C-alpha positions as CSV (number, residue, x, y, z in Angstrom):
1,M,90.4,83.8,70.4
2,P,89.0,84.6,73.8
3,K,90.5,87.3,75.9
4,R,92.2,86.3,79.1
5,K,90.6,87.7,82.2
6,T,92.8,89.7,84.4
7,S,92.5,90.2,88.1
8,W,91.7,93.4,89.9
9,L,95.2,93.1,91.5
10,R,96.8,93.3,88.1
11,T,94.7,96.3,87.2
12,I,95.6,98.1,90.5
13,Q,99.3,97.3,89.9
14,A,99.2,98.7,86.4
15,V,97.5,101.9,87.7
16,L,100.0,102.4,90.5
17,W,103.0,101.9,88.2
18,S,101.5,104.5,85.9
19,F,101.2,107.0,88.7
20,V,104.9,106.4,89.5
21,G,105.8,106.8,85.8
22,L,108.1,103.8,85.6
23,R,106.9,101.2,83.2
24,K,108.5,98.9,80.6
25,N,107.1,99.2,77.2
26,S,106.5,95.5,76.9
27,E,104.4,95.5,80.1
28,Y,102.5,98.5,78.9
29,Q,101.6,96.7,75.7
30,Q,100.5,93.6,77.6
31,D,98.2,95.8,79.8
32,I,96.7,97.4,76.7
33,E,95.8,94.0,75.3
34,K,94.6,92.4,78.5
35,L,93.1,95.0,80.9
36,N,89.6,96.4,80.7
37,P,89.6,100.2,80.2
38,F,86.6,100.7,82.4
39,H,88.4,98.9,85.3
40,I,91.5,101.0,84.8
41,I,89.4,104.2,84.9
42,G,87.6,103.1,88.1
43,V,90.8,102.1,89.8
44,A,92.5,105.3,88.7
45,I,89.6,107.5,90.1
46,G,89.6,105.5,93.3
47,T,93.4,105.8,93.7
48,V,93.3,109.6,93.0
49,L,90.6,110.0,95.6
50,L,92.5,108.1,98.2
51,F,95.6,110.1,97.5
52,V,93.8,113.4,97.8
53,L,92.1,112.4,101.0
54,G,95.5,111.2,102.4
55,L,97.0,114.6,101.6
56,I,94.1,116.4,103.3
57,A,94.5,114.2,106.4
58,L,98.3,114.7,106.4
59,V,97.9,118.5,106.2
60,N,95.2,118.6,108.9
61,W,97.4,116.4,111.2
62,V,100.5,118.7,110.6
63,V,98.4,121.9,111.2
64,V,96.9,120.6,114.5
65,Q,100.2,119.6,116.0
66,P,101.5,122.0,118.6
67,I,104.7,123.8,118.0
68,G,107.3,122.7,120.4
69,L,109.4,125.8,121.0
């Protein structure tokens, strides 16, 4: 029985739902069966990197803003 190929969009969606922590057990089981673990790891590392860079940019933007007293 050949495995069904899943899209990168489905992998990204699964990783984002896992970051939020809201996931149905049935959908989790489907992801385990269908998704490639190497794709999940790659998307997770990329997502964490974007999240950290976004936080750094936000902190730099807040710190540079003048205080309006």
